[in-house]
C-alpha positions as CSV (number, residue, x, y, z in Angstrom):
1,M,105.4,96.6,109.6
2,E,104.1,99.0,112.2
3,A,105.0,96.6,115.0
4,A,108.6,96.3,113.7
5,R,108.9,100.1,113.2
6,S,107.5,100.8,116.7
7,Y,110.0,98.3,118.2
8,L,112.9,99.9,116.3
9,K,111.9,103.3,117.6
10,S,111.7,102.1,121.2
11,M,115.1,100.5,120.8
12,G,116.5,103.9,119.8
13,V,115.2,105.3,123.1
14,E,116.8,102.4,125.0
15,L,120.1,102.9,123.2
16,G,120.0,106.5,124.4
17,K,119.9,105.3,128.0
18,A,122.6,102.7,127.6
19,S,125.6,102.9,129.9
20,R,129.1,102.2,128.9
21,E,128.6,98.6,130.3
22,T,125.5,97.9,128.3
23,W,126.3,99.8,125.1
24,D,127.4,96.8,123.0
25,Q,124.3,94.7,124.1
26,E,121.9,97.6,123.3
27,K,123.6,98.3,120.0
28,D,123.2,94.7,119.0
29,R,119.5,94.8,120.0
30,V,119.0,97.9,117.8
31,G,120.8,96.2,114.9
32,R,118.4,93.2,115.2
33,A,115.4,95.6,115.4
34,W,116.7,97.3,112.2
35,V,116.9,94.0,110.3
36,S,113.5,93.0,111.5
37,T,112.1,96.3,110.2
38,Q,113.8,95.9,106.9
39,D,112.4,92.4,106.6
40,A,108.9,93.6,107.4
41,Y,109.2,96.4,104.8
42,S,110.3,93.9,102.2
43,K,107.3,91.7,102.9
44,V,104.9,94.6,102.6
45,K,106.6,95.9,99.4
46,S,106.5,92.4,97.8
47,S,102.9,91.9,98.7
48,T,101.8,95.2,97.2
49,T,103.8,94.9,94.0
50,S,103.0,91.2,93.3
């Protein structure tokens, strides 16, 4: 969970540096990082509530 969260935060920084030419690519990377973080959260949640 922490690794996914950290990666998501770093992607936010990278998105802030994106140029017009790289915006779509960086936006997609942030989207994938968000999904990864949600998946990690779900795994943690299910392991603590089971």
